[in-house]
C-alpha positions as CSV (number, residue, x, y, z in Angstrom):
1,M,0.0,0.0,0.0
2,R,1.4,3.4,-1.0
3,V,0.4,6.7,0.5
4,E,1.0,9.8,-1.6
5,G,1.2,13.4,-0.3
6,T,1.1,13.7,3.5
7,E,2.4,10.6,5.2
8,F,0.0,9.3,7.8
9,G,0.6,6.6,10.5
10,F,-2.0,4.1,11.7
11,G,-4.4,5.8,14.1
12,S,-7.0,5.2,16.1
13,G,-46.0,-2.5,-0.1
14,G,-46.3,-5.9,1.5
15,A,-43.5,-7.3,-0.7
16,R,-41.1,-9.5,1.2
17,L,-37.5,-8.3,1.3
18,P,-34.4,-10.2,2.2
19,V,-32.6,-9.7,5.5
20,V,-29.7,-7.3,5.1
21,S,-27.3,-5.5,7.4
22,S,-28.3,-2.0,8.4
23,P,-26.6,0.3,7.8
24,N,-24.6,-1.8,5.2
25,L,-21.4,0.1,5.4
26,V,-19.0,-2.5,4.1
27,P,-19.0,-6.1,2.9
28,A,-19.0,-8.6,5.8
29,L,-15.7,-8.8,7.7
30,T,-15.6,-12.4,8.6
31,R,-12.2,-12.4,10.3
32,D,-13.2,-10.2,13.2
33,P,-16.8,-10.6,14.3
34,V,-16.5,-7.7,16.8
35,S,-15.3,-5.3,14.1
36,R,-18.0,-6.5,11.7
37,I,-20.8,-5.6,14.2
38,R,-19.1,-2.2,14.9
39,L,-18.6,-1.3,11.2
40,V,-21.6,-2.9,9.5
41,G,-24.2,-2.6,12.2
42,P,-26.9,-5.0,13.5
43,I,-28.9,-7.3,11.4
44,V,-32.5,-5.9,10.9
45,M,-35.6,-7.0,9.0
46,P,-36.1,-4.5,6.1
47,R,-39.6,-3.0,5.8
48,P,-41.1,-1.6,2.6
49,L,-42.2,2.0,3.1
50,A,-44.5,4.2,1.0
51,S,-43.4,7.8,0.7
52,P,-40.7,7.6,3.4
53,T,-38.9,10.6,4.9
54,I,-35.2,10.4,4.1
55,V,-32.5,12.7,5.6
56,V,-29.3,12.9,3.5
57,F,-26.5,14.4,5.7
58,D,-23.1,15.7,4.8
59,S,-20.6,18.3,5.9
60,G,-21.4,20.4,2.8
61,L,-22.6,20.0,-0.8
62,G,-21.0,16.7,-1.7
63,G,-23.9,14.6,-0.4
64,L,-26.0,16.0,-3.3
65,T,-24.3,13.4,-5.5
66,V,-25.7,10.7,-3.2
67,H,-29.1,12.4,-2.9
68,R,-29.4,12.4,-6.8
69,E,-29.0,8.6,-7.0
70,I,-31.4,7.9,-4.1
71,A,-34.0,10.2,-5.6
72,Q,-33.9,8.3,-8.8
73,V,-34.8,5.0,-7.1
74,R,-37.2,6.5,-4.5
75,P,-38.8,9.5,-6.2
76,D,-41.8,9.1,-3.9
77,A,-39.7,9.9,-0.8
78,R,-39.7,13.2,1.1
79,F,-36.1,14.4,1.2
80,I,-34.3,16.6,3.7
81,Y,-30.8,17.5,2.6
82,A,-28.8,18.6,5.7
83,A,-25.4,20.3,5.2
84,D,-23.3,21.0,8.3
85,D,-21.5,23.8,6.4
86,A,-21.0,25.9,9.5
87,V,-17.9,23.7,10.2
88,F,-16.9,22.6,6.7
89,P,-14.6,20.9,6.1
90,Y,-14.8,18.2,8.8
91,G,-11.2,17.2,8.4
92,R,-10.1,20.3,10.4
93,L,-11.9,19.3,13.6
94,D,-10.6,17.1,16.4
95,E,-12.2,13.6,16.1
96,T,-13.9,13.8,19.6
97,K,-15.3,17.2,18.9
98,L,-16.5,16.1,15.5
99,V,-18.4,13.2,16.9
100,T,-20.0,15.4,19.5
101,R,-20.9,17.9,16.8
102,I,-22.5,15.3,14.5
103,V,-24.6,13.8,17.3
104,A,-25.9,17.2,18.2
105,V,-26.9,18.1,14.7
106,M,-28.5,14.6,14.2
107,D,-30.4,15.1,17.5
108,H,-32.0,18.2,15.9
109,L,-32.6,16.6,12.5
110,V,-34.3,13.4,14.0
111,L,-36.4,15.4,16.4
112,T,-37.5,18.0,13.8
113,H,-38.1,15.7,10.7
114,D,-38.8,12.2,12.2
115,P,-37.0,10.4,9.3
116,D,-37.6,6.8,8.4
117,L,-34.0,6.5,7.2
118,V,-30.8,8.6,7.5
119,V,-28.0,8.5,4.9
120,V,-24.7,9.8,6.1
121,A,-23.3,10.9,2.8
122,C,-19.8,11.7,4.1
123,N,-16.9,9.3,4.4
124,T,-15.3,11.1,7.4
125,A,-18.6,11.2,9.4
126,S,-19.4,7.6,8.5
127,T,-16.1,6.2,9.6
128,I,-16.0,7.9,13.0
129,A,-19.6,8.6,14.0
130,L,-21.8,5.8,12.8
131,P,-21.3,3.5,15.8
132,V,-22.4,6.3,18.1
133,L,-25.3,7.3,16.0
134,R,-26.6,3.7,15.8
135,A,-26.4,3.4,19.5
136,R,-28.3,6.6,20.1
137,F,-31.1,6.5,17.6
138,T,-33.6,3.8,16.5
139,V,-33.8,5.1,12.9
140,P,-31.7,3.1,10.5
141,F,-28.5,4.7,9.1
142,V,-26.8,4.0,5.8
143,G,-23.2,5.1,5.7
144,T,-20.5,5.9,3.1
145,V,-17.1,4.3,2.9
146,P,-14.5,4.0,0.1
147,A,-15.5,1.5,-2.6
148,I,-12.2,-0.4,-2.3
149,K,-13.5,-4.0,-2.8
150,P,-15.3,-3.4,-6.1
151,A,-12.5,-1.2,-7.4
152,C,-9.9,-3.9,-6.8
153,A,-12.1,-6.6,-8.2
154,A,-12.7,-4.6,-11.4
155,S,-9.1,-3.4,-12.0
156,A,-7.4,-5.0,-15.0
157,T,-3.9,-3.7,-14.2
158,K,-4.3,-4.4,-10.5
159,M,-3.3,-0.8,-9.8
160,V,-5.9,1.2,-7.9
161,S,-5.8,4.7,-6.3
162,V,-8.0,5.8,-3.5
163,L,-8.6,9.6,-3.7
164,G,-10.1,11.0,-0.5
165,T,-9.7,13.8,1.9
166,E,-6.8,13.8,4.2
167,A,-9.1,12.9,7.1
168,T,-10.4,9.8,5.3
169,V,-7.0,8.7,4.0
170,K,-5.4,8.7,7.5
171,R,-8.1,6.6,9.1
172,E,-7.2,3.1,10.2
173,Y,-10.6,2.1,8.9
174,T,-9.5,2.9,5.4
175,R,-6.3,0.9,5.8
176,A,-8.3,-2.0,7.2
177,L,-10.5,-2.1,4.1
178,I,-7.3,-2.2,1.9
179,R,-5.8,-5.1,3.9
180,E,-9.1,-7.0,3.7
181,F,-10.1,-6.4,0.1
182,A,-7.1,-5.4,-2.0
183,A,-7.0,-8.9,-3.5
184,G,-3.4,-8.5,-4.8
185,C,-3.8,-5.0,-6.1
186,D,-1.2,-2.2,-5.6
187,V,-3.3,0.4,-3.8
188,T,-2.2,4.1,-3.7
189,L,-3.8,6.3,-1.0
190,V,-4.0,9.9,-2.0
191,G,-5.1,12.5,0.6
192,S,-6.3,15.6,-1.2
193,P,-6.3,18.8,0.9
194,N,-8.2,21.0,-1.5
195,L,-10.4,19.0,-3.9
196,A,-13.6,19.1,-1.7
197,A,-13.4,22.8,-1.4
198,L,-12.8,23.2,-5.1
199,A,-16.0,21.1,-5.7
200,E,-18.0,23.4,-3.4
201,S,-16.7,26.4,-5.3
202,H,-17.6,24.9,-8.6
203,L,-21.2,24.2,-7.5
204,R,-21.5,27.8,-6.2
205,G,-20.5,29.1,-9.6
206,E,-17.1,30.3,-8.6
207,P,-14.1,29.9,-11.0
208,V,-12.0,26.8,-10.5
209,A,-8.7,26.5,-12.4
210,D,-8.0,23.3,-14.3
211,E,-4.4,23.5,-12.9
212,A,-5.7,23.3,-9.3
213,I,-7.8,20.2,-10.0
214,A,-4.9,18.6,-12.0
215,A,-2.5,19.1,-9.1
216,E,-4.9,17.4,-6.7
217,I,-5.4,14.3,-8.8
218,A,-1.8,13.9,-10.2
219,P,-0.6,11.5,-7.4
220,C,-3.4,9.1,-8.3
221,F,-1.8,8.3,-11.6
222,V,1.0,5.8,-11.1
223,A,2.9,4.0,-13.8
224,N,5.7,1.5,-13.7
225,G,7.1,-1.3,-15.8
226,A,4.2,-3.6,-15.1
227,G,1.4,-1.2,-15.9
228,R,-0.4,1.9,-14.7
229,T,-3.4,2.9,-12.6
230,D,-6.7,2.1,-14.3
231,T,-9.2,2.6,-11.4
232,I,-9.6,5.5,-9.0
233,V,-12.0,5.3,-6.0
234,L,-13.7,8.6,-5.3
235,A,-13.6,8.4,-1.5
236,C,-15.4,11.7,-0.9
237,T,-18.9,12.5,-2.1
238,H,-17.8,16.0,-3.1
239,F,-15.5,14.6,-5.8
240,P,-18.2,13.4,-8.3
241,L,-19.3,17.1,-8.6
242,L,-16.1,17.6,-10.6
243,L,-16.3,14.3,-12.6
244,E,-16.3,16.0,-16.0
245,G,-13.1,17.9,-15.1
246,L,-11.5,14.8,-13.5
247,Q,-12.1,12.8,-16.7
248,R,-10.9,15.6,-19.0
249,L,-7.7,16.4,-16.9
250,A,-6.7,12.7,-16.3
251,P,-3.3,12.0,-17.9
252,W,-4.8,8.8,-19.3
253,P,-8.2,7.2,-19.3
254,V,-9.3,5.6,-16.0
255,T,-12.5,4.5,-14.3
256,F,-13.6,6.8,-11.5
257,L,-15.6,4.8,-9.1
258,D,-18.5,6.8,-7.5
259,P,-20.1,5.0,-4.4
260,A,-23.5,6.8,-4.8
261,P,-25.3,4.2,-6.9
262,A,-24.3,1.5,-4.4
263,I,-25.7,3.6,-1.6
264,A,-28.9,4.0,-3.4
265,R,-29.2,0.2,-3.8
266,R,-28.7,-0.2,0.0
267,V,-31.5,2.3,0.6
268,V,-33.8,0.1,-1.6
269,D,-32.6,-3.0,0.3
270,L,-33.7,-1.4,3.5
271,I,-37.0,0.3,2.7
272,G,-38.0,-1.3,-0.6
273,P,-38.5,0.2,-4.1
274,A,-40.6,3.2,-5.0
275,T,-44.4,2.8,-4.6
276,S,-45.0,5.6,-7.0
277,P,-42.9,7.1,-9.9
278,R,-44.0,10.6,-9.0
279,A,-42.0,12.9,-6.7
280,V,-44.1,14.0,-3.7
281,A,-42.4,17.4,-3.4
282,A,-39.1,19.1,-3.9
283,G,-36.5,18.2,-1.3
284,Q,-35.8,20.6,1.5
285,A,-32.3,21.8,2.2
286,V,-31.1,23.0,5.6
287,F,-27.7,24.6,6.2
288,T,-26.3,24.8,9.7
289,S,-24.4,28.1,8.8
290,G,-27.7,29.9,8.2
291,R,-26.2,31.5,5.2
292,A,-28.6,32.1,2.3
293,P,-27.5,30.4,-0.9
294,S,-26.5,32.6,-3.8
295,A,-28.6,32.7,-6.9
296,T,-26.1,30.4,-8.6
297,L,-26.2,27.8,-5.8
298,A,-30.0,28.0,-5.6
299,A,-30.2,27.2,-9.3
300,A,-27.7,24.3,-8.8
301,L,-29.8,22.9,-5.9
302,A,-32.9,23.1,-8.1
303,C,-31.1,20.9,-10.6
304,F,-30.8,18.3,-7.8
305,G,-34.5,18.6,-7.0
306,I,-33.8,20.7,-3.9
307,A,-35.9,23.7,-2.9
308,P,-34.3,26.9,-1.7
309,A,-32.5,26.4,1.6
310,D,-34.1,27.0,4.9
311,R,-32.2,28.4,7.9
312,F,-31.1,25.9,10.5
313,D,-33.1,26.8,13.5
314,T,-30.7,25.9,16.2
315,P,-28.3,28.9,16.6
316,S,-26.0,27.0,19.0
317,L,-25.1,24.7,16.1
318,S,-24.5,27.4,13.6
319,T,-20.9,28.0,14.6
């Protein structure tokens, strides 16, 4: 396993549905049953729901890529898109403070919106806070983790890069997934300090230089005498917002693996398929910062089926 950039050490409808793990974070880890329960969650009986309320939660705008996929398979759902943008990016917060923060925001969201399902559309939040969230709330959670197993299974050259935030790359959780599922692949970990912020700027209509994007993704492209990288895991939900640019600026063609479609399939596993092809209403966005979206961002949110943002009505969480 290779780590590029900053070097990190190991740290701390009546239809019958099959029984699945909820939230189904990763494939079953059979070597360590205790870790499997902590990471994958308890076994629950799925229940088909008509017009469910689904909260999609992220530190910023990246979770919109996940919301888009879920809305396609459950257009009948009522969606709340919650962005904890008051403290974006999450990677700058101490882990203990971040868990406390996420739990406090989730307390408010669950109390206010009474969701049937919560999707944590953030790799950092998923890897550190999901065990606490599961223990505190009865609502099912679906998390987001790097799609390392399918990437390694699909790679023809057996050279895979995992492009994430610095916070995701340094997690022992990510290293454990590589040890478990690399399947003989040479995996390069790349911690990008700026790409999530560039994705936010792009969606807000601000100029983003090609050179800035190219510099962030350059370490993902590894070539040696045996071959070169052919698959890149997008281990941050923000990154697919820049997919067109990533593909255009890549030194050679690669497959960029977006976890959002798999997350949408997990949602259907848990609450069943849509009971109606019609959307019940536009999704509602809430931002913890309380900042009103610009006209450009409001138009971008509308493209995702999200209505103009509401203020987050808990001032103590807006800083």
